[in-house]
N, CA, C, O and the ligand as a Tripos MOL2 file, in Angstrom:
@<TRIPOS>MOLECULE
protein
  253   251    64     0     0
PROTEIN
NO_CHARGES

@<TRIPOS>ATOM
      1 N         -17.6290   -8.5990   28.5480 N.3       1 MET1
      2 CA        -16.5680   -9.5550   28.6350 C.3       1 MET1
      3 C         -16.7870  -10.4860   27.7050 C.2       1 MET1
      4 O         -17.7580  -11.2310   27.8320 O.2       1 MET1
      5 N         -15.8530  -10.6130   26.5240 N.am      2 SER2
      6 CA        -15.9890  -11.5220   25.3410 C.3       2 SER2
      7 C         -15.1480  -12.7530   25.4910 C.2       2 SER2
      8 O         -13.9570  -12.6590   25.7880 O.2       2 SER2
      9 N         -15.6920  -13.8150   25.3080 N.am      3 GLU3
     10 CA        -14.9130  -15.1970   25.3280 C.3       3 GLU3
     11 C         -13.9990  -15.4770   24.0930 C.2       3 GLU3
     12 O         -14.3430  -15.1680   22.9520 O.2       3 GLU3
     13 N         -12.9310  -16.0210   24.3640 N.am      4 SER4
     14 CA        -12.0240  -16.4150   23.4480 C.3       4 SER4
     15 C         -11.6160  -17.9270   23.4490 C.2       4 SER4
     16 O         -11.5440  -18.5520   24.5080 O.2       4 SER4
     17 N         -11.3600  -18.4770   22.2800 N.am      5 THR5
     18 CA        -10.8980  -19.7600   22.4220 C.3       5 THR5
     19 C          -9.5020  -19.9790   22.0420 C.2       5 THR5
     20 O          -9.1880  -19.8750   20.8560 O.2       5 THR5
     21 N          -8.4770  -20.3270   23.0990 N.am      6 PRO6
     22 CA         -7.2220  -20.4960   22.6400 C.3       6 PRO6
     23 C          -7.0680  -21.7170   21.6870 C.2       6 PRO6
     24 O          -7.7630  -22.7250   21.8100 O.2       6 PRO6
     25 N          -6.0200  -21.5490   20.6350 N.am      7 CYS7
     26 CA         -5.7610  -22.5590   19.6570 C.3       7 CYS7
     27 C          -4.9250  -23.6890   20.3680 C.2       7 CYS7
     28 O          -3.9760  -23.4300   21.1090 O.2       7 CYS7
     29 N          -5.2840  -24.7480   20.1300 N.am      8 LEU8
     30 CA         -4.7270  -25.8500   20.7350 C.3       8 LEU8
     31 C          -3.2520  -26.0760   20.1350 C.2       8 LEU8
     32 O          -2.4240  -26.7320   20.7660 O.2       8 LEU8
     33 N          -2.9660  -25.5020   18.8840 N.am      9 TYR9
     34 CA         -1.8140  -25.7890   18.1400 C.3       9 TYR9
     35 C          -0.8060  -24.6090   18.3670 C.2       9 TYR9
     36 O           0.3660  -24.8530   18.6520 O.2       9 TYR9
     37 N          -1.2970  -23.2570   18.2300 N.am     10 CYS10
     38 CA         -0.3940  -22.3440   18.4170 C.3      10 CYS10
     39 C          -0.6740  -21.2090   19.4780 C.2      10 CYS10
     40 O          -0.0610  -20.1420   19.5110 O.2      10 CYS10
     41 N          -1.5860  -21.5470   20.2570 N.am     11 GLN11
     42 CA         -2.0730  -20.9320   21.4520 C.3      11 GLN11
     43 C          -2.5960  -19.4740   21.1740 C.2      11 GLN11
     44 O          -2.7180  -18.6650   22.0930 O.2      11 GLN11
     45 N          -2.8790  -19.1950   19.9490 N.am     12 THR12
     46 CA         -3.5500  -17.9940   19.6010 C.3      12 THR12
     47 C          -5.1150  -17.7750   20.1210 C.2      12 THR12
     48 O          -5.9680  -18.6520   19.9890 O.2      12 THR12
     49 N          -5.3610  -16.5340   20.7040 N.am     13 GLU13
     50 CA         -6.6500  -16.4060   21.2310 C.3      13 GLU13
     51 C          -7.5180  -16.1610   20.1260 C.2      13 GLU13
     52 O          -7.1590  -15.2650   19.3620 O.2      13 GLU13
     53 N          -8.6130  -16.7770   19.8660 N.am     14 ASN14
     54 CA         -9.5890  -16.7010   18.8270 C.3      14 ASN14
     55 C         -10.7540  -16.1630   19.3200 C.2      14 ASN14
     56 O         -11.1750  -16.5420   20.4130 O.2      14 ASN14
     57 N         -11.4360  -15.1890   18.5600 N.am     15 GLU15
     58 CA        -12.9480  -14.8840   19.0900 C.3      15 GLU15
     59 C         -13.8580  -15.9820   19.0260 C.2      15 GLU15
     60 O         -13.8880  -16.7090   18.0330 O.2      15 GLU15
     61 N         -14.6270  -16.1620   20.0470 N.am     16 ALA16
     62 CA        -15.6510  -17.1150   20.2730 C.3      16 ALA16
     63 C         -16.5110  -17.1250   18.8440 C.2      16 ALA16
     64 O         -16.7720  -16.0420   18.3200 O.2      16 ALA16
     65 N         -16.9080  -18.2650   18.2790 N.am     17 GLY17
     66 CA        -17.7480  -18.4360   17.2770 C.3      17 GLY17
     67 C         -16.8250  -18.8780   15.9480 C.2      17 GLY17
     68 O         -17.3560  -19.4290   14.9840 O.2      17 GLY17
     69 N         -15.4890  -18.6030   15.9890 N.am     18 LEU18
     70 CA        -14.5780  -19.0120   14.8470 C.3      18 LEU18
     71 C         -14.5640  -20.5270   14.9130 C.2      18 LEU18
     72 O         -14.5470  -21.1200   15.9920 O.2      18 LEU18
     73 N         -14.5730  -21.1770   13.6670 N.am     19 SER19
     74 CA        -14.3890  -22.5470   13.7110 C.3      19 SER19
     75 C         -12.9440  -22.7770   13.3290 C.2      19 SER19
     76 O         -12.5000  -23.9080   13.5260 O.2      19 SER19
     77 N         -12.1440  -21.8490   12.8050 N.am     20 ASP20
     78 CA        -10.8280  -22.2940   12.5250 C.3      20 ASP20
     79 C          -9.9500  -21.1830   13.1230 C.2      20 ASP20
     80 O         -10.3490  -20.0240   13.2330 O.2      20 ASP20
     81 N          -8.7830  -21.5830   13.4880 N.am     21 CYS21
     82 CA         -7.7540  -20.6800   14.0240 C.3      21 CYS21
     83 C          -7.3660  -19.5820   13.0100 C.2      21 CYS21
     84 O          -7.0730  -19.9420   11.8700 O.2      21 CYS21
     85 N          -7.3430  -18.3850   13.3040 N.am     22 LYS22
     86 CA         -7.0430  -17.2200   12.4890 C.3      22 LYS22
     87 C          -5.5330  -17.3170   12.1300 C.2      22 LYS22
     88 O          -5.0770  -16.8990   11.0660 O.2      22 LYS22
     89 N          -4.9280  -17.7990   12.9370 N.am     23 ASN23
     90 CA         -3.4010  -17.7470   12.8240 C.3      23 ASN23
     91 C          -2.7260  -18.9960   11.9550 C.2      23 ASN23
     92 O          -1.8760  -18.8020   11.0860 O.2      23 ASN23
     93 N          -3.2360  -20.3040   12.3240 N.am     24 CYS24
     94 CA         -2.5440  -21.2560   11.6190 C.3      24 CYS24
     95 C          -3.6990  -22.0510   10.9290 C.2      24 CYS24
     96 O          -3.4000  -22.9990   10.2020 O.2      24 CYS24
     97 N          -5.0100  -21.7030   11.1270 N.am     25 GLY25
     98 CA         -6.0460  -22.3780   10.4090 C.3      25 GLY25
     99 C          -6.5040  -23.8980   10.6940 C.2      25 GLY25
    100 O          -7.1750  -24.5910    9.9290 O.2      25 GLY25
    101 N          -5.9870  -24.2780   11.9880 N.am     26 MET26
    102 CA         -6.4610  -25.5650   12.3190 C.3      26 MET26
    103 C          -7.7050  -25.4950   12.9520 C.2      26 MET26
    104 O          -7.9020  -24.4420   13.5590 O.2      26 MET26
    105 N          -8.6230  -26.3510   12.9770 N.am     27 PRO27
    106 CA         -9.8660  -26.2620   13.5500 C.3      27 PRO27
    107 C          -9.9920  -26.1840   14.9700 C.2      27 PRO27
    108 O          -9.3820  -26.9510   15.7140 O.2      27 PRO27
    109 N         -10.8100  -25.2250   15.4010 N.am     28 LEU28
    110 CA        -10.9300  -25.1130   16.9250 C.3      28 LEU28
    111 C         -11.9940  -25.9080   17.6270 C.2      28 LEU28
    112 O         -13.1200  -26.1020   17.1680 O.2      28 LEU28
    113 N         -11.5420  -26.3510   18.7770 N.am     29 ALA29
    114 CA        -12.6870  -26.8590   19.5200 C.3      29 ALA29
    115 C         -13.7400  -25.9290   19.9890 C.2      29 ALA29
    116 O         -13.4160  -24.8360   20.4530 O.2      29 ALA29
    117 N         -14.9560  -26.2820   19.9010 N.am     30 PRO30
    118 CA        -15.9650  -25.2830   20.4810 C.3      30 PRO30
    119 C         -15.5410  -24.9900   21.8960 C.2      30 PRO30
    120 O         -14.9390  -25.7880   22.6150 O.2      30 PRO30
    121 N         -15.9570  -23.6190   22.2700 N.am     31 SER31
    122 CA        -15.4690  -23.3210   23.7060 C.3      31 SER31
    123 C         -16.5710  -23.6460   24.7270 C.2      31 SER31
    124 O         -17.5750  -22.9520   24.8850 O.2      31 SER31
    125 N         -16.2510  -24.9010   25.4840 N.am     32 HIS32
    126 CA        -17.3200  -25.4100   26.4070 C.3      32 HIS32
    127 C         -16.2980  -25.7050   27.5110 C.2      32 HIS32
    128 O         -15.1120  -25.9610   27.3040 O.2      32 HIS32
    129 N         -16.9710  -25.6290   28.8580 N.am     33 PRO33
    130 CA        -16.0710  -25.9300   29.8680 C.3      33 PRO33
    131 C         -15.5550  -27.4890   29.9930 C.2      33 PRO33
    132 O         -14.6110  -27.8700   30.6850 O.2      33 PRO33
    133 N         -16.4180  -28.3140   29.1390 N.am     34 GLY34
    134 CA        -15.9170  -29.8200   29.2150 C.3      34 GLY34
    135 C         -14.8370  -30.0090   28.1910 C.2      34 GLY34
    136 O         -14.4630  -31.1620   27.9770 O.2      34 GLY34
    137 N         -14.3200  -29.0680   27.5690 N.am     35 ASN35
    138 CA        -13.3790  -29.1320   26.4070 C.3      35 ASN35
    139 C         -12.1810  -29.8440   26.9110 C.2      35 ASN35
    140 O         -11.7890  -30.8860   26.3840 O.2      35 ASN35
    141 N         -11.5840  -29.2800   27.9470 N.am     36 ARG36
    142 CA        -10.2820  -29.7100   28.4300 C.3      36 ARG36
    143 C         -10.4330  -31.2770   29.0460 C.2      36 ARG36
    144 O          -9.6070  -32.1790   28.9040 O.2      36 ARG36
    145 N         -11.5820  -31.3390   29.6930 N.am     37 LYS37
    146 CA        -11.6730  -32.9040   30.2880 C.3      37 LYS37
    147 C         -11.7420  -33.7810   28.9180 C.2      37 LYS37
    148 O         -11.0160  -34.7750   28.8920 O.2      37 LYS37
    149 N         -12.4390  -33.5430   27.9320 N.am     38 ARG38
    150 CA        -12.5340  -34.3220   26.7860 C.3      38 ARG38
    151 C         -11.1170  -34.7280   26.2090 C.2      38 ARG38
    152 O         -10.7680  -35.8800   25.9520 O.2      38 ARG38
    153 N         -10.3830  -33.6110   26.0560 N.am     39 GLY39
    154 CA         -9.1300  -33.7930   25.7970 C.3      39 GLY39
    155 C          -8.2890  -34.7080   26.6050 C.2      39 GLY39
    156 O          -7.5770  -35.5640   26.0790 O.2      39 GLY39
    157 N          -8.3590  -34.5540   27.6900 N.am     40 LEU40
    158 CA         -7.6430  -35.3640   28.7740 C.3      40 LEU40
    159 C          -8.1670  -36.7760   28.6000 C.2      40 LEU40
    160 O          -7.3390  -37.6850   28.5300 O.2      40 LEU40
    161 N          -9.3910  -37.0350   28.5260 N.am     41 LYS41
    162 CA         -9.8710  -38.4870   28.2840 C.3      41 LYS41
    163 C          -9.4650  -39.0730   27.0680 C.2      41 LYS41
    164 O          -9.3500  -40.2980   27.0430 O.2      41 LYS41
    165 N          -9.1810  -38.2850   25.8570 N.am     42 PHE42
    166 CA         -8.6910  -38.9940   24.9070 C.3      42 PHE42
    167 C          -7.3140  -39.1240   24.9650 C.2      42 PHE42
    168 O          -6.8040  -39.9960   24.2610 O.2      42 PHE42
    169 N          -6.4990  -38.3210   25.7760 N.am     43 PHE43
    170 CA         -5.0510  -38.5230   25.8880 C.3      43 PHE43
    171 C          -4.8700  -39.8210   26.7150 C.2      43 PHE43
    172 O          -3.9690  -40.5970   26.3940 O.2      43 PHE43
    173 N          -5.6910  -40.0990   27.7770 N.am     44 SER44
    174 CA         -5.5440  -41.2410   28.4730 C.3      44 SER44
    175 C          -5.9230  -42.6720   27.9260 C.2      44 SER44
    176 O          -5.4610  -43.7490   28.3020 O.2      44 SER44
    177 N          -6.8130  -42.4520   27.0120 N.am     45 LYS45
    178 CA         -7.2220  -43.5090   26.2100 C.3      45 LYS45
    179 C          -5.8980  -43.8360   25.0500 C.2      45 LYS45
    180 O          -5.6130  -44.9950   24.7490 O.2      45 LYS45
    181 N          -5.3120  -42.8780   24.5870 N.am     46 ALA46
    182 CA         -4.2540  -43.0580   23.6840 C.3      46 ALA46
    183 C          -3.0440  -43.6310   24.5650 C.2      46 ALA46
    184 O          -2.3560  -44.5380   24.0990 O.2      46 ALA46
    185 N          -2.8130  -43.1690   25.6870 N.am     47 PHE47
    186 CA         -1.8350  -43.7840   26.6760 C.3      47 PHE47
    187 C          -1.8790  -45.0490   26.7720 C.2      47 PHE47
    188 O          -0.9350  -45.8050   26.5430 O.2      47 PHE47
    189 N          -3.2990  -45.4520   27.2180 N.am     48 TRP48
    190 CA         -3.6040  -47.0190   27.4890 C.3      48 TRP48
    191 C          -3.2230  -47.7800   26.3670 C.2      48 TRP48
    192 O          -2.5250  -48.7900   26.4630 O.2      48 TRP48
    193 N          -3.7090  -47.2780   25.1760 N.am     49 LEU49
    194 CA         -3.4950  -47.9960   23.8550 C.3      49 LEU49
    195 C          -1.8540  -48.3760   23.6460 C.2      49 LEU49
    196 O          -1.3900  -49.4600   23.2920 O.2      49 LEU49
    197 N          -1.1790  -47.2130   23.9570 N.am     50 ILE50
    198 CA          0.3430  -47.3500   23.8760 C.3      50 ILE50
    199 C           0.9170  -48.2100   24.8470 C.2      50 ILE50
    200 O           1.8820  -48.9070   24.5330 O.2      50 ILE50
    201 N           0.4180  -48.2440   26.0360 N.am     51 ALA51
    202 CA          0.7730  -49.2160   27.1330 C.3      51 ALA51
    203 C           0.5000  -50.5670   26.7590 C.2      51 ALA51
    204 O           1.3310  -51.4620   26.9140 O.2      51 ALA51
    205 N          -0.7210  -50.7600   26.2360 N.am     52 ILE52
    206 CA         -1.0730  -52.2920   25.9030 C.3      52 ILE52
    207 C          -0.2360  -52.6590   24.8220 C.2      52 ILE52
    208 O           0.2500  -53.7900   24.8250 O.2      52 ILE52
    209 N           0.0180  -51.8270   23.8460 N.am     53 PHE53
    210 CA          0.9220  -52.2130   22.6740 C.3      53 PHE53
    211 C           2.2320  -52.5140   23.2240 C.2      53 PHE53
    212 O           2.7930  -53.5460   22.8550 O.2      53 PHE53
    213 N           2.7770  -51.7550   24.0450 N.am     54 CYS54
    214 CA          4.1790  -52.1190   24.6070 C.3      54 CYS54
    215 C           4.1560  -53.5420   25.3870 C.2      54 CYS54
    216 O           5.0950  -54.3310   25.2810 O.2      54 CYS54
    217 N           3.1450  -53.7760   26.0870 N.am     55 VAL55
    218 CA          3.0450  -55.1550   26.8110 C.3      55 VAL55
    219 C           2.9160  -56.2960   25.9520 C.2      55 VAL55
    220 O           3.4150  -57.3820   26.2470 O.2      55 VAL55
    221 N           2.1260  -56.0440   24.6740 N.am     56 ILE56
    222 CA          1.9420  -57.2860   23.8270 C.3      56 ILE56
    223 C           3.3620  -57.4740   23.0210 C.2      56 ILE56
    224 O           3.7570  -58.5730   22.6330 O.2      56 ILE56
    225 N           4.0670  -56.2440   22.8280 N.am     57 MET57
    226 CA          5.3650  -56.5090   22.0650 C.3      57 MET57
    227 C           6.4880  -57.0290   23.0140 C.2      57 MET57
    228 O           7.4920  -57.5610   22.5410 O.2      57 MET57
    229 N           6.3070  -56.8710   24.3770 N.am     58 MET58
    230 CA          7.2160  -57.3760   25.2470 C.3      58 MET58
    231 C           7.3110  -58.7850   25.1780 C.2      58 MET58
    232 O           8.3670  -59.4170   25.1390 O.2      58 MET58
    233 N           5.8040  -59.4010   25.1600 N.am     59 PHE59
    234 CA          5.6900  -60.7830   24.9940 C.3      59 PHE59
    235 C           5.9490  -61.4950   23.6500 C.2      59 PHE59
    236 O           6.3360  -62.6490   23.4690 O.2      59 PHE59
    237 N           5.6220  -60.4590   22.6750 N.am     60 TYR60
    238 CA          5.7070  -61.0560   21.3230 C.3      60 TYR60
    239 C           7.0170  -61.3280   20.8530 C.2      60 TYR60
    240 O           7.3770  -62.3860   20.3370 O.2      60 TYR60
    241 N           7.8740  -60.0840   21.1030 N.am     61 LEU61
    242 CA          9.3500  -60.1800   20.6690 C.3      61 LEU61
    243 C          10.1010  -61.2950   21.4650 C.2      61 LEU61
    244 O           9.9150  -61.4790   22.6680 O.2      61 LEU61
    245 N          10.9270  -61.9920   20.7300 N.am     62 PRO62
    246 CA         11.6970  -63.0980   21.1690 C.3      62 PRO62
    247 C          12.8950  -62.4260   21.8000 C.2      62 PRO62
    248 O          13.3690  -61.4180   21.2760 O.2      62 PRO62
    249 N          13.4540  -62.9940   23.0150 N.am     63 ARG63
    250 CA         14.6360  -62.4520   23.6230 C.3      63 ARG63
    251 C          15.5860  -63.5540   23.7170 C.2      63 ARG63
    252 O          16.7000  -63.3690   24.2060 O.2      63 ARG63
    253 ZN         -3.3670  -21.7620   15.4540 Zn       64 ZN64
@<TRIPOS>BOND
     1     1     2 1
     2     2     3 1
     3     3     4 2
     4     3     5 am
     5     5     6 1
     6     6     7 1
     7     7     8 2
     8     7     9 am
     9     9    10 1
    10    10    11 1
    11    11    12 2
    12    11    13 am
    13    13    14 1
    14    14    15 1
    15    15    16 2
    16    15    17 am
    17    17    18 1
    18    18    19 1
    19    19    20 2
    20    19    21 am
    21    21    22 1
    22    22    23 1
    23    23    24 2
    24    23    25 am
    25    25    26 1
    26    26    27 1
    27    27    28 2
    28    27    29 am
    29    29    30 1
    30    30    31 1
    31    31    32 2
    32    31    33 am
    33    33    34 1
    34    34    35 1
    35    35    36 2
    36    35    37 am
    37    37    38 1
    38    38    39 1
    39    39    40 2
    40    39    41 am
    41    41    42 1
    42    42    43 1
    43    43    44 2
    44    43    45 am
    45    45    46 1
    46    46    47 1
    47    47    48 2
    48    47    49 am
    49    49    50 1
    50    50    51 1
    51    51    52 2
    52    51    53 am
    53    53    54 1
    54    54    55 1
    55    55    56 2
    56    55    57 am
    57    57    58 1
    58    58    59 1
    59    59    60 2
    60    59    61 am
    61    61    62 1
    62    62    63 1
    63    63    64 2
    64    63    65 am
    65    65    66 1
    66    66    67 1
    67    67    68 2
    68    67    69 am
    69    69    70 1
    70    70    71 1
    71    71    72 2
    72    71    73 am
    73    73    74 1
    74    74    75 1
    75    75    76 2
    76    75    77 am
    77    77    78 1
    78    78    79 1
    79    79    80 2
    80    79    81 am
    81    81    82 1
    82    82    83 1
    83    83    84 2
    84    83    85 am
    85    85    86 1
    86    86    87 1
    87    87    88 2
    88    87    89 am
    89    89    90 1
    90    90    91 1
    91    91    92 2
    92    91    93 am
    93    93    94 1
    94    94    95 1
    95    95    96 2
    96    95    97 am
    97    97    98 1
    98    98    99 1
    99    99   100 2
   100    99   101 am
   101   101   102 1
   102   102   103 1
   103   103   104 2
   104   103   105 am
   105   105   106 1
   106   106   107 1
   107   107   108 2
   108   107   109 am
   109   109   110 1
   110   110   111 1
   111   111   112 2
   112   111   113 am
   113   113   114 1
   114   114   115 1
   115   115   116 2
   116   115   117 am
   117   117   118 1
   118   118   119 1
   119   119   120 2
   120   119   121 am
   121   121   122 1
   122   122   123 1
   123   123   124 2
   124   123   125 am
   125   125   126 1
   126   126   127 1
   127   127   128 2
   128   127   129 am
   129   129   130 1
   130   130   131 1
   131   131   132 2
   132   131   133 am
   133   133   134 1
   134   134   135 1
   135   135   136 2
   136   135   137 am
   137   137   138 1
   138   138   139 1
   139   139   140 2
   140   139   141 am
   141   141   142 1
   142   142   143 1
   143   143   144 2
   144   143   145 am
   145   145   146 1
   146   146   147 1
   147   147   148 2
   148   147   149 am
   149   149   150 1
   150   150   151 1
   151   151   152 2
   152   151   153 am
   153   153   154 1
   154   154   155 1
   155   155   156 2
   156   155   157 am
   157   157   158 1
   158   158   159 1
   159   159   160 2
   160   159   161 am
   161   161   162 1
   162   162   163 1
   163   163   164 2
   164   163   165 am
   165   165   166 1
   166   166   167 1
   167   167   168 2
   168   167   169 am
   169   169   170 1
   170   170   171 1
   171   171   172 2
   172   171   173 am
   173   173   174 1
   174   174   175 1
   175   175   176 2
   176   175   177 am
   177   177   178 1
   178   178   179 1
   179   179   180 2
   180   179   181 am
   181   181   182 1
   182   182   183 1
   183   183   184 2
   184   183   185 am
   185   185   186 1
   186   186   187 1
   187   187   188 2
   188   187   189 am
   189   189   190 1
   190   190   191 1
   191   191   192 2
   192   191   193 am
   193   193   194 1
   194   194   195 1
   195   195   196 2
   196   195   197 am
   197   197   198 1
   198   198   199 1
   199   199   200 2
   200   199   201 am
   201   201   202 1
   202   202   203 1
   203   203   204 2
   204   203   205 am
   205   205   206 1
   206   206   207 1
   207   207   208 2
   208   207   209 am
   209   209   210 1
   210   210   211 1
   211   211   212 2
   212   211   213 am
   213   213   214 1
   214   214   215 1
   215   215   216 2
   216   215   217 am
   217   217   218 1
   218   218   219 1
   219   219   220 2
   220   219   221 am
   221   221   222 1
   222   222   223 1
   223   223   224 2
   224   223   225 am
   225   225   226 1
   226   226   227 1
   227   227   228 2
   228   227   229 am
   229   229   230 1
   230   230   231 1
   231   231   232 2
   232   231   233 am
   233   233   234 1
   234   234   235 1
   235   235   236 2
   236   235   237 am
   237   237   238 1
   238   238   239 1
   239   239   240 2
   240   239   241 am
   241   241   242 1
   242   242   243 1
   243   243   244 2
   244   243   245 am
   245   245   246 1
   246   246   247 1
   247   247   248 2
   248   247   249 am
   249   249   250 1
   250   250   251 1
   251   251   252 2
@<TRIPOS>SUBSTRUCTURE
     1 MET1         2 RESIDUE 1 A MET
     2 SER2         6 RESIDUE 1 A SER
     3 GLU3        10 RESIDUE 1 A GLU
     4 SER4        14 RESIDUE 1 A SER
     5 THR5        18 RESIDUE 1 A THR
     6 PRO6        22 RESIDUE 1 A PRO
     7 CYS7        26 RESIDUE 1 A CYS
     8 LEU8        30 RESIDUE 1 A LEU
     9 TYR9        34 RESIDUE 1 A TYR
    10 CYS10       38 RESIDUE 1 A CYS
    11 GLN11       42 RESIDUE 1 A GLN
    12 THR12       46 RESIDUE 1 A THR
    13 GLU13       50 RESIDUE 1 A GLU
    14 ASN14       54 RESIDUE 1 A ASN
    15 GLU15       58 RESIDUE 1 A GLU
    16 ALA16       62 RESIDUE 1 A ALA
    17 GLY17       66 RESIDUE 1 A GLY
    18 LEU18       70 RESIDUE 1 A LEU
    19 SER19       74 RESIDUE 1 A SER
    20 ASP20       78 RESIDUE 1 A ASP
    21 CYS21       82 RESIDUE 1 A CYS
    22 LYS22       86 RESIDUE 1 A LYS
    23 ASN23       90 RESIDUE 1 A ASN
    24 CYS24       94 RESIDUE 1 A CYS
    25 GLY25       98 RESIDUE 1 A GLY
    26 MET26      102 RESIDUE 1 A MET
    27 PRO27      106 RESIDUE 1 A PRO
    28 LEU28      110 RESIDUE 1 A LEU
    29 ALA29      114 RESIDUE 1 A ALA
    30 PRO30      118 RESIDUE 1 A PRO
    31 SER31      122 RESIDUE 1 A SER
    32 HIS32      126 RESIDUE 1 A HIS
    33 PRO33      130 RESIDUE 1 A PRO
    34 GLY34      134 RESIDUE 1 A GLY
    35 ASN35      138 RESIDUE 1 A ASN
    36 ARG36      142 RESIDUE 1 A ARG
    37 LYS37      146 RESIDUE 1 A LYS
    38 ARG38      150 RESIDUE 1 A ARG
    39 GLY39      154 RESIDUE 1 A GLY
    40 LEU40      158 RESIDUE 1 A LEU
    41 LYS41      162 RESIDUE 1 A LYS
    42 PHE42      166 RESIDUE 1 A PHE
    43 PHE43      170 RESIDUE 1 A PHE
    44 SER44      174 RESIDUE 1 A SER
    45 LYS45      178 RESIDUE 1 A LYS
    46 ALA46      182 RESIDUE 1 A ALA
    47 PHE47      186 RESIDUE 1 A PHE
    48 TRP48      190 RESIDUE 1 A TRP
    49 LEU49      194 RESIDUE 1 A LEU
    50 ILE50      198 RESIDUE 1 A ILE
    51 ALA51      202 RESIDUE 1 A ALA
    52 ILE52      206 RESIDUE 1 A ILE
    53 PHE53      210 RESIDUE 1 A PHE
    54 CYS54      214 RESIDUE 1 A CYS
    55 VAL55      218 RESIDUE 1 A VAL
    56 ILE56      222 RESIDUE 1 A ILE
    57 MET57      226 RESIDUE 1 A MET
    58 MET58      230 RESIDUE 1 A MET
    59 PHE59      234 RESIDUE 1 A PHE
    60 TYR60      238 RESIDUE 1 A TYR
    61 LEU61      242 RESIDUE 1 A LEU
    62 PRO62      246 RESIDUE 1 A PRO
    63 ARG63      250 RESIDUE 1 A ARG
    64 ZN64       253 GROUP 0 **** ****
């Protein structure tokens, strides 16, 4: 049973050990179980930054 790493950008299955996608050349994240969790954490961080930015703009922009 060989492990493969799906590309985050084009969903191509790449052999484990490759550092770049063989199809689109984008860097692959190392295949670890915590991979998906880390991406989710980053996403929620980005979401909060955008949410805070929206709140600031709501008060900053004159109506
Ligand atoms: Zn790719």
